C-alpha positions in Angstrom: -52.9 -16.2 -22.6 -55.5 -18.9 -21.8 -53.9 -22.2 -20.2 -54.9 -24.7 -23.3 -51.9 -22.1 -25.5 -49.6 -21.8 -22.3 -49.6 -26.1 -22.8 -49.8 -26.1 -25.9 -46.6 -23.8 -26.4 -44.8 -26.2 -23.4 -45.3 -29.1 -25.5 -44.1 -27.3 -28.5 -40.8 -26.8 -26.3 -40.5 -30.1 -25.4 -40.3 -31.4 -28.7 -37.9 -29.3 -30.0 -36.1 -29.5 -27.3 -36.0 -33.2 -27.8 -35.0 -32.6 -30.7 -32.0 -31.0 -30.6 -30.5 -33.0 -27.8 -31.1 -36.2 -30.9 -29.0 -33.6 -32.9 -26.1 -32.7 -30.0 -25.9 -36.5 -29.1 -24.8 -36.9 -33.0 -22.8 -34.3 -32.4 -20.9 -35.5 -29.6 -20.8 -38.9 -31.2 -19.3 -38.7 -33.8 -16.5 -36.2 -32.3 -16.0 -38.7 -29.8 -16.0 -42.2 -31.8 -12.8 -43.8 -32.9 -11.6 -44.3 -36.5 -12.5 -47.6 -38.4 -9.5 -50.5 -37.6 -8.1 -47.7 -34.8 -7.1 -50.4 -31.9 -8.2 -48.9 -27.9 -5.9 -48.6 -26.2 -5.2 -47.3 -22.5 -4.2 -44.1 -24.0 -6.7 -43.5 -26.4 -9.5 -43.6 -23.9 -7.5 -41.2 -21.8 -7.2 -38.6 -24.1 -10.2 -39.0 -26.2 -12.9 -40.0 -23.8 -11.1 -38.5 -20.6 -11.7 -35.2 -22.2 -15.0 -36.3 -23.7 -16.5 -36.5 -20.2 -14.3 -34.1 -18.8 -16.0 -31.1 -20.6 -19.3 -33.1 -19.5 -18.0 -32.0 -16.2 -17.3 -28.9 -16.9 -20.6 -28.1 -18.4 -22.7 -29.7 -15.8 -20.9 -27.4 -13.3 -21.5 -24.0 -15.2 -25.0 -24.8 -16.1 -25.8 -25.4 -12.1 -24.0 -22.3 -11.7 -26.6 -20.6 -14.9 -29.8 -22.6 -12.8 -28.4 -21.0 -9.6 -27.9 -17.6 -11.3 -31.4 -17.5 -12.7 -33.5 -18.6 -9.4 -32.0 -15.5 -8.2 -33.3 -13.5 -10.6 -36.6 -15.1 -10.8 -37.0 -14.8 -7.5 -36.4 -11.0 -7.2 -38.7 -10.8 -10.2 -41.7 -12.6 -8.8 -40.9 -10.2 -5.1 -41.2 -7.0 -7.4 -44.4 -8.5 -9.4 -46.0 -9.2 -5.6 -45.2 -5.8 -4.8 -46.1 -4.4 -8.1 -49.5 -6.1 -8.2 -53.0 -4.9 -6.6 -54.0 -7.0 -3.7 -57.5 -8.3 -3.4 -59.0 -5.2 -1.7 -58.3 -2.8 -4.4 -60.0 -5.3 -7.0 -62.9 -5.4 -5.0 -63.4 -1.7 -5.0 
């Protein structure tokens, strides 16, 4: 794939990710919104927002784990590609 196509593909993925993050943000914000006229008390804040931020923390920790596992897999794939790729001397012959 030429570099220009890779660049276009990357930009497209960025815009898709931005759109999805907006949608997910809207879903989260409506799920933690208080009902109209509801009084903010310490108990409501602990229940609604405490659970929300606990969920965000757990999801962040899970994503760190996924990223670490993915980095190990990518490292193994790159090592296998280096072993199987022909060297420069083989290409010149």
